[in-house]
RODO-2510 file (C-alpha; in nm, 4 decimals, decimal comma):
residues 424
     n   res          X          Y          Z
     1     x    -0,0083    -0,0208     0,0111
     2     x     0,1427     0,3436    -0,1000
     3     x    -0,0199     0,5018     0,1912
     4     x    -0,1797     0,7406     0,3652
     5     x    -0,2570     0,5691     0,6932
     6     x    -0,4853     0,9133     0,8002
     7     x    -0,8151     0,7628     0,6522
     8     x    -1,1591     0,8499     0,8097
     9     x    -1,3973     0,6287     0,6336
    10     x    -1,6064     0,4717     0,9095
    11     x    -1,8006     0,2131     0,7014
    12     x    -1,5112     0,0204     0,5888
    13     x    -1,7375    -0,3340     0,4869
    14     x    -1,4088    -0,5500     0,4344
    15     x    -1,2962    -0,4730     0,7993
    16     x    -1,5993    -0,5143     1,0281
    17     x    -1,9328    -0,7258     0,9702
    18     x    -2,2834    -0,7403     1,1629
    19     x    -2,2117    -0,3965     1,3014
    20     x    -1,9257    -0,3828     1,4703
    21     x    -1,7632    -0,0426     1,5060
    22     x    -1,5121     0,1213     1,3359
    23     x    -1,3229     0,4347     1,3323
    24     x    -0,9677     0,5556     1,2715
    25     x    -0,7970     0,7348     1,5439
    26     x    -0,4701     0,7964     1,3927
    27     x    -0,6028     1,1008     1,1659
    28     x    -0,7927     1,3874     1,0992
    29     x    -1,0610     1,2975     1,3915
    30     x    -0,7684     1,3270     1,6504
    31     x    -0,6389     1,6782     1,5011
    32     x    -0,9674     1,8258     1,4986
    33     x    -1,0279     1,7672     1,8463
    34     x    -0,6561     1,8859     1,9451
    35     x    -0,5490     1,5343     2,0690
    36     x    -0,1843     1,4766     1,8919
    37     x    -0,0251     1,5540     2,1877
    38     x     0,0026     1,3887     2,5823
    39     x    -0,3588     1,3578     2,6712
    40     x    -0,2218     1,4720     3,0295
    41     x    -0,1363     1,8297     3,1161
    42     x    -0,0647     1,7509     3,4458
    43     x     0,2191     1,4529     3,3794
    44     x     0,1401     1,1136     3,3367
    45     x    -0,1972     1,0021     3,1509
    46     x    -0,4187     0,8036     3,2862
    47     x    -0,7126     0,6959     3,0827
    48     x    -1,0312     0,4702     3,1231
    49     x    -1,3514     0,4363     2,9863
    50     x    -1,6294     0,6132     3,1985
    51     x    -1,8307     0,9509     3,2841
    52     x    -1,7937     1,1653     3,5944
    53     x    -1,9339     1,2122     3,8833
    54     x    -2,3199     1,3714     3,8462
    55     x    -2,3665     1,2286     3,5108
    56     x    -2,7034     1,1483     3,4805
    57     x    -2,7849     0,8027     3,4025
    58     x    -3,1505     0,6991     3,3215
    59     x    -3,3497     0,4481     3,5617
    60     x    -3,6741     0,2869     3,4987
    61     x    -3,9390     0,4271     3,6859
    62     x    -4,0554     0,1107     3,8709
    63     x    -3,7678     0,0923     3,9943
    64     x    -3,7836     0,2900     4,3308
    65     x    -3,5387     0,2288     4,6180
    66     x    -3,4654     0,3737     4,9936
    67     x    -3,2461     0,6703     5,0303
    68     x    -2,9361     0,7131     5,1314
    69     x    -2,7170     0,4561     4,8958
    70     x    -2,3751     0,5582     4,9474
    71     x    -2,1912     0,6875     4,6767
    72     x    -1,9107     0,4324     4,5283
    73     x    -1,5672     0,5160     4,6068
    74     x    -1,2184     0,4003     4,8136
    75     x    -1,4311     0,4120     5,1483
    76     x    -1,7692     0,2760     5,0045
    77     x    -1,6576    -0,0783     4,8941
    78     x    -1,8819    -0,3328     5,0243
    79     x    -2,1844    -0,1041     5,1318
    80     x    -2,4116    -0,0916     4,7872
    81     x    -2,6918    -0,3288     4,6896
    82     x    -2,7457    -0,5921     4,3907
    83     x    -2,8852    -0,7191     4,0990
    84     x    -3,1734    -0,9219     3,9194
    85     x    -3,2634    -1,0775     3,5772
    86     x    -3,3541    -0,8646     3,2781
    87     x    -3,6669    -0,9404     3,1040
    88     x    -3,5134    -0,8724     2,7768
    89     x    -3,8380    -0,7584     2,6810
    90     x    -3,8928    -0,5415     2,3550
    91     x    -4,0169    -0,2485     2,5367
    92     x    -4,0046     0,0821     2,4467
    93     x    -3,8436     0,3079     2,6986
    94     x    -3,9245     0,7128     2,7206
    95     x    -3,8190     0,9947     2,9230
    96     x    -4,1300     0,9813     3,0802
    97     x    -4,0875     0,6359     3,1613
    98     x    -3,7849     0,6951     3,3350
    99     x    -3,5892     0,9000     3,5726
   100     x    -3,2339     1,0122     3,6467
   101     x    -3,0067     0,9088     3,9418
   102     x    -2,6095     1,0541     3,9369
   103     x    -2,3803     0,7625     3,8122
   104     x    -2,1905     0,7529     4,1200
   105     x    -2,5018     0,6806     4,3357
   106     x    -2,6425     0,4488     4,1295
   107     x    -2,6859     0,1060     4,3549
   108     x    -2,6198    -0,2555     4,1954
   109     x    -2,9665    -0,4238     4,1697
   110     x    -3,1271    -0,1164     3,9864
   111     x    -3,2910    -0,1610     3,6744
   112     x    -3,2000     0,0764     3,3499
   113     x    -3,3459     0,1056     2,9933
   114     x    -3,1891    -0,1673     2,7915
   115     x    -3,2423    -0,2285     2,4098
   116     x    -2,9029    -0,2964     2,2644
   117     x    -2,9104    -0,2390     1,9023
   118     x    -2,6883    -0,5143     1,8127
   119     x    -2,8460    -0,8532     1,9352
   120     x    -2,4967    -1,0396     1,9183
   121     x    -2,4216    -0,8347     2,1997
   122     x    -2,6419    -0,9757     2,4366
   123     x    -2,4699    -1,2111     2,7089
   124     x    -2,7161    -1,3965     2,9475
   125     x    -2,4509    -1,6590     3,0659
   126     x    -2,4974    -1,6600     3,3763
   127     x    -2,8523    -1,6643     3,3817
   128     x    -3,1309    -1,5123     3,5557
   129     x    -3,0300    -1,2343     3,8629
   130     x    -3,1513    -1,4278     4,1597
   131     x    -3,0914    -1,2676     4,5063
   132     x    -3,0907    -1,6074     4,6742
   133     x    -2,8079    -1,7363     4,4595
   134     x    -2,5976    -1,4451     4,3903
   135     x    -2,3315    -1,2889     4,6256
   136     x    -2,1687    -0,9375     4,6094
   137     x    -1,8128    -0,9260     4,5498
   138     x    -1,6249    -0,5920     4,5919
   139     x    -1,1872    -0,6011     4,4542
   140     x    -1,0053    -0,3841     4,3918
   141     x    -0,6665    -0,3021     4,1139
   142     x    -0,3855    -0,0703     4,0769
   143     x    -0,3149    -0,0705     3,7515
   144     x     0,0323    -0,0660     3,5796
   145     x    -0,0535     0,3277     3,5110
   146     x    -0,0775     0,3445     3,8933
   147     x    -0,4341     0,3817     3,8364
   148     x    -0,6586     0,2670     4,1418
   149     x    -0,9774     0,0880     3,9768
   150     x    -1,2384    -0,0440     4,2400
   151     x    -1,5276    -0,2652     4,1324
   152     x    -1,8021    -0,3955     4,2615
   153     x    -2,0420    -0,7209     4,0904
   154     x    -2,2985    -0,9519     4,1149
   155     x    -2,2079    -1,3192     4,0409
   156     x    -2,3839    -1,6519     4,1146
   157     x    -2,2792    -1,8059     4,4306
   158     x    -2,1737    -2,1174     4,1908
   159     x    -1,9289    -1,8453     4,0446
   160     x    -1,7980    -1,7683     4,3344
   161     x    -1,7218    -2,1449     4,4267
   162     x    -1,5978    -2,2001     4,1489
   163     x    -1,3194    -2,0004     4,1341
   164     x    -1,2516    -2,0297     4,5120
   165     x    -1,2480    -1,6965     4,5766
   166     x    -1,2165    -1,5476     4,9261
   167     x    -1,1664    -1,2203     5,1255
   168     x    -0,7741    -1,1400     5,0454
   169     x    -0,7723    -1,3528     4,7535
   170     x    -0,7546    -1,2630     4,4051
   171     x    -0,8996    -1,2161     4,0710
   172     x    -0,8240    -1,2375     3,7299
   173     x    -0,9948    -0,9078     3,5579
   174     x    -1,0002    -0,7992     3,1925
   175     x    -1,1704    -0,5098     3,0936
   176     x    -1,0554    -0,3530     2,7521
   177     x    -1,2480    -0,0206     2,8201
   178     x    -1,1106     0,0416     3,1438
   179     x    -0,7522    -0,0517     3,0318
   180     x    -0,7892    -0,3258     3,3453
   181     x    -0,5927    -0,6669     3,3139
   182     x    -0,4291    -0,8316     3,6038
   183     x    -0,5248    -0,9644     3,9517
   184     x    -0,7891    -0,7736     4,1332
   185     x    -0,7722    -0,8084     4,6127
   186     x    -1,0920    -0,9298     4,6625
   187     x    -1,1589    -0,7223     4,9522
   188     x    -1,5773    -0,7909     4,9862
   189     x    -1,8100    -1,1005     4,9429
   190     x    -2,1442    -1,0755     5,1105
   191     x    -2,5232    -1,1326     5,0395
   192     x    -2,6672    -1,0165     4,7182
   193     x    -2,8891    -0,6917     4,7745
   194     x    -3,2515    -0,6455     4,7134
   195     x    -3,3239    -0,6572     4,3212
   196     x    -3,5701    -0,4080     4,1759
   197     x    -3,8527    -0,5116     4,0364
   198     x    -3,9955    -0,4086     3,6877
   199     x    -3,9162    -0,3408     3,3367
   200     x    -3,5374    -0,3137     3,2107
   201     x    -3,1980    -0,4873     3,2747
   202     x    -3,0305    -0,5153     3,6009
   203     x    -2,7096    -0,3085     3,7025
   204     x    -2,4416    -0,5595     3,8179
   205     x    -2,1477    -0,3659     3,8426
   206     x    -2,0486    -0,0448     3,9596
   207     x    -1,6512     0,0854     3,8849
   208     x    -1,4641     0,3774     3,9498
   209     x    -1,1070     0,4380     3,8547
   210     x    -0,9014     0,7112     4,0487
   211     x    -0,7486     1,0327     3,8780
   212     x    -0,8318     1,0386     3,5023
   213     x    -0,7366     1,2509     3,2371
   214     x    -0,8590     1,1414     2,9238
   215     x    -1,2002     1,3561     2,9172
   216     x    -1,3867     1,4996     2,6749
   217     x    -1,7593     1,7148     2,7087
   218     x    -1,9695     1,6358     2,4215
   219     x    -2,2561     1,8855     2,3928
   220     x    -2,5591     1,8148     2,2286
   221     x    -2,7835     2,0440     2,0134
   222     x    -3,0283     2,0404     2,2800
   223     x    -2,7831     2,2009     2,4890
   224     x    -2,7268     1,8875     2,7016
   225     x    -2,3777     1,8232     2,8168
   226     x    -2,2090     1,5325     2,9102
   227     x    -1,8107     1,4252     2,9744
   228     x    -1,6585     1,1008     2,9846
   229     x    -1,3370     0,9664     2,8366
   230     x    -1,2090     0,9424     2,5360
   231     x    -1,2512     0,5222     2,5108
   232     x    -1,5958     0,5275     2,6361
   233     x    -1,8156     0,3876     2,3451
   234     x    -2,1174     0,5743     2,2124
   235     x    -2,4414     0,4588     2,0091
   236     x    -2,4366     0,6355     1,6359
   237     x    -2,7810     0,5265     1,4832
   238     x    -2,7028     0,6892     1,1540
   239     x    -2,3996     0,4597     1,1058
   240     x    -2,5311     0,1634     1,3325
   241     x    -2,2086     0,1475     1,5014
   242     x    -2,0267     0,1921     1,9018
   243     x    -1,8241     0,4748     1,8640
   244     x    -1,5798     0,6298     2,1483
   245     x    -1,6388     0,9500     2,2287
   246     x    -1,2812     1,0092     2,1062
   247     x    -1,3838     0,9811     1,7391
   248     x    -1,7065     1,1534     1,7574
   249     x    -1,7470     1,4368     1,5163
   250     x    -1,9627     1,7819     1,5179
   251     x    -2,2566     1,6844     1,3735
   252     x    -2,3043     1,2842     1,4318
   253     x    -2,6048     1,1855     1,5628
   254     x    -2,6688     1,0218     1,9209
   255     x    -2,9519     0,8352     2,0133
   256     x    -3,1354     0,9202     2,2621
   257     x    -3,4929     0,8380     2,4224
   258     x    -3,6978     1,1084     2,1774
   259     x    -3,4507     1,0409     1,9270
   260     x    -3,1648     1,0746     1,7291
   261     x    -3,0237     1,4291     1,8416
   262     x    -2,7113     1,5868     1,7032
   263     x    -2,3549     1,6697     1,8456
   264     x    -2,3037     2,0433     1,8600
   265     x    -1,9662     2,0259     2,0079
   266     x    -1,6318     1,8524     2,1331
   267     x    -1,4398     2,0112     2,4051
   268     x    -1,0786     1,8300     2,5184
   269     x    -1,0828     1,8908     2,8820
   270     x    -0,7425     1,9522     3,1002
   271     x    -0,9138     1,7859     3,3845
   272     x    -0,8494     1,5057     3,6169
   273     x    -1,1084     1,3772     3,7785
   274     x    -1,2366     1,0522     3,9446
   275     x    -1,4881     0,8216     3,6479
   276     x    -1,7503     0,5867     3,7160
   277     x    -1,8825     0,3186     3,4988
   278     x    -2,1793     0,0687     3,4812
   279     x    -2,2165    -0,3476     3,4380
   280     x    -2,5872    -0,4032     3,2842
   281     x    -2,6587    -0,7637     3,2672
   282     x    -2,7821    -0,9240     2,9412
   283     x    -2,7948    -0,6309     2,7128
   284     x    -2,4533    -0,3948     2,8526
   285     x    -2,5859    -0,0777     2,7909
   286     x    -2,7429     0,2322     2,9492
   287     x    -2,8689     0,5832     2,8804
   288     x    -2,6393     0,8903     3,0178
   289     x    -2,8023     1,2300     3,0629
   290     x    -3,2115     1,3495     3,1002
   291     x    -3,1634     1,3070     2,7326
   292     x    -3,1119     0,8927     2,7791
   293     x    -2,8153     0,9050     2,5215
   294     x    -2,7641     0,5525     2,4580
   295     x    -2,3868     0,3955     2,5604
   296     x    -2,2308     0,0871     2,6110
   297     x    -2,1159    -0,0346     2,9298
   298     x    -1,8273    -0,2344     3,0857
   299     x    -1,7993    -0,5829     3,0459
   300     x    -1,5558    -0,7843     3,2238
   301     x    -1,3977    -1,0410     3,0817
   302     x    -1,4503    -1,4272     3,2126
   303     x    -1,0802    -1,4876     3,4376
   304     x    -1,0857    -1,8291     3,2863
   305     x    -0,9588    -1,6919     2,9742
   306     x    -0,6375    -1,6836     2,8670
   307     x    -0,4556    -1,3568     2,6412
   308     x    -0,4800    -1,6175     2,3264
   309     x    -0,8632    -1,7072     2,4135
   310     x    -0,9240    -1,3150     2,4291
   311     x    -0,7525    -1,2051     2,0857
   312     x    -0,9486    -1,5197     1,9341
   313     x    -1,2705    -1,4212     2,0472
   314     x    -1,2388    -1,0774     1,9632
   315     x    -1,0686    -1,1743     1,6076
   316     x    -1,3956    -1,4368     1,5285
   317     x    -1,6272    -1,1601     1,6317
   318     x    -1,4248    -0,8624     1,4013
   319     x    -1,3458    -1,0907     1,1509
   320     x    -1,6314    -1,4155     1,1608
   321     x    -1,4354    -1,7156     1,0055
   322     x    -1,1135    -1,5544     1,0164
   323     x    -0,7903    -1,7854     0,9103
   324     x    -0,4377    -1,7119     0,9534
   325     x    -0,2283    -1,6694     0,6278
   326     x     0,1641    -1,6859     0,6247
   327     x     0,3856    -1,4941     0,3792
   328     x     0,7245    -1,5055     0,2844
   329     x     0,9355    -1,1600     0,3557
   330     x     1,2605    -1,0458     0,1763
   331     x     1,3728    -1,0134     0,5723
   332     x     1,6324    -1,3177     0,6528
   333     x     1,5137    -1,5534     0,9674
   334     x     1,8692    -1,4403     1,1332
   335     x     1,7277    -1,0866     1,1691
   336     x     1,3960    -1,2294     1,2920
   337     x     1,2055    -1,0989     1,0140
   338     x     1,0893    -1,4145     0,8502
   339     x     0,7764    -1,5563     0,7881
   340     x     0,4853    -1,3029     0,8630
   341     x     0,1272    -1,4551     0,9977
   342     x    -0,1683    -1,2740     0,9029
   343     x    -0,4412    -1,3484     1,1493
   344     x    -0,6433    -1,3408     0,8301
   345     x    -0,6453    -1,2280     0,5120
   346     x    -0,8874    -1,1152     0,2068
   347     x    -0,7834    -1,2839    -0,1083
   348     x    -1,0261    -1,0939    -0,3413
   349     x    -0,9517    -0,6970    -0,2049
   350     x    -0,5233    -0,8149    -0,1082
   351     x    -0,5785    -0,7341     0,2354
   352     x    -0,3977    -0,8616     0,5713
   353     x    -0,5922    -0,8026     0,8766
   354     x    -0,3756    -0,7937     1,2004
   355     x    -0,5722    -0,8102     1,5630
   356     x    -0,4650    -0,6675     1,8899
   357     x    -0,6083    -0,6942     2,2478
   358     x    -0,2902    -0,6203     2,4132
   359     x    -0,3293    -0,3574     2,6607
   360     x    -0,1149    -0,0651     2,5721
   361     x    -0,0415     0,0227     2,8812
   362     x     0,0626    -0,3004     3,0096
   363     x     0,2399    -0,4071     2,7006
   364     x     0,6461    -0,4783     2,7628
   365     x     0,9097    -0,4472     2,5800
   366     x     0,9477    -0,7745     2,4600
   367     x     0,5948    -0,7403     2,3401
   368     x     0,6882    -0,4004     2,1963
   369     x     0,9770    -0,5537     1,9877
   370     x     0,7775    -0,8511     1,7838
   371     x     0,4928    -0,5990     1,7083
   372     x     0,8061    -0,4001     1,5374
   373     x     0,9059    -0,6851     1,3599
   374     x     0,5541    -0,7410     1,2280
   375     x     0,5499    -0,3732     1,1313
   376     x     0,8749    -0,4124     0,9065
   377     x     0,7623    -0,7520     0,7857
   378     x     0,4567    -0,5911     0,6658
   379     x     0,6383    -0,2782     0,5168
   380     x     0,8592    -0,5139     0,3119
   381     x     0,5290    -0,7015     0,2022
   382     x     0,4054    -0,4340     0,0844
   383     x     0,6515    -0,3222    -0,0855
   384     x     0,7606    -0,6601    -0,2594
   385     x     0,4666    -0,8686    -0,2806
   386     x     0,1750    -0,8408    -0,5580
   387     x    -0,0659    -1,0064    -0,3923
   388     x    -0,0271    -0,7897    -0,0582
   389     x    -0,1577    -0,4399    -0,1692
   390     x    -0,3210    -0,3409     0,1835
   391     x    -0,2313    -0,4274     0,5474
   392     x    -0,5094    -0,3357     0,8309
   393     x    -0,4204    -0,3511     1,2083
   394     x    -0,6946    -0,3210     1,4506
   395     x    -0,7670    -0,3257     1,8552
   396     x    -0,9538    -0,2655     2,1302
   397     x    -0,8189     0,0693     2,2340
   398     x    -0,6452     0,3856     2,0680
   399     x    -0,2813     0,3305     2,0374
   400     x    -0,1232     0,5906     2,2774
   401     x     0,1216     0,9061     2,1805
   402     x     0,3720     0,8457     2,4393
   403     x     0,5654     0,5221     2,5731
   404     x     0,5791     0,1865     2,4001
   405     x     0,2524     0,2057     2,2163
   406     x     0,3605     0,5717     2,1159
   407     x     0,6366     0,3597     1,9573
   408     x     0,4408     0,1267     1,7983
   409     x     0,1970     0,4193     1,6732
   410     x     0,4601     0,5982     1,4589
   411     x     0,6134     0,2950     1,2972
   412     x     0,2397     0,2236     1,1706
   413     x     0,2669     0,5868     1,0349
   414     x     0,5856     0,5593     0,9001
   415     x     0,5053     0,2348     0,7405
   416     x     0,1850     0,3758     0,5489
   417     x    -0,0193     0,1011     0,7691
   418     x    -0,3427     0,2393     0,9062
   419     x    -0,4741     0,1417     1,2988
   420     x    -0,8175     0,1120     1,3703
   421     x    -1,0253     0,0610     1,6899
   422     x    -1,3158    -0,1635     1,7186
   423     x    -1,5440    -0,2544     1,9040
   424     x    -1,7551    -0,5444     1,7982
***
């Protein structure tokens, strides 16, 4: 590919099928928002996929609970409540049939409007939420960048027993949107709190990431504003895509309870704040602001899955039926650049695909070296092999501008290879 890596076409049908979201984070989108430099003006950037305190979340009107729910924070773990099974009904929710509550005060067991537009995203693998047979597990984890993440989860008792979880023990966690990948400390295991009755899906997880700096304020044509992190996915009905806040454009229309509403402006904020997120049973979506903007939630990856299993699962969601293909490069194996194995290859278009699920914040020097070898092989193939006309790298999160991830980003740009963030 002779190439310009700056390509903001979000529809790229040859990359994504079944409504997966695609967006380029290396080109004009980032430039429009002034995101080319380090996201943080206060030193090391700490990122995550969540919303600031005070962000309103729509709850089902039937969901009534007592006053005094403690806000989620370092001292609040273990003091909140629980969840119940989503009815998974095709109900129609409106602003009149829902009410609002600040995201940091939402209790476990509340019900929120569901209706995820991507049916393949549904996940009822844990079965119905039952207060009699479920538990509340509180955990905390310090990421490799130093950020403290605290989590409260509702899970079946059988799951707790199978993993042999105990207070003071550890739980392997991977939350791609929040850049969490490691062992979390179990701080509490308690009875499941009361589950709200009525329509909607149950909140089965609450999360807080401390001192985050990658914040963008979104202003809608209605005057409504909300502030979230760059990576949090928002639904664009006109494109039928989940798109992260960093890749939204002025004029894009978001989905609200009263229909699509255009984005009036996007503003990068030079502030640091704690950010909050939810996990919603089954549908994995919730709505923010009084307008009810549809956003995705955080979905923890099962702790028993290996890094390869996570990669393969992600690849098959983005490229169903993907098959590895091997090409010989002009580089000698002695230089560590022998044959090149693509995760998938489209012979009709001559396009090679490379999927990435490594959290950039935890990437090691060894992992970077392997990826730089792949970039070198890709550059050589594009120059010398007529069957390879284009190579596309894609992954679960944007490449950073600094650190090891920044080095990979620079190498891809110099080689003319686009990198796309794809969230199926």
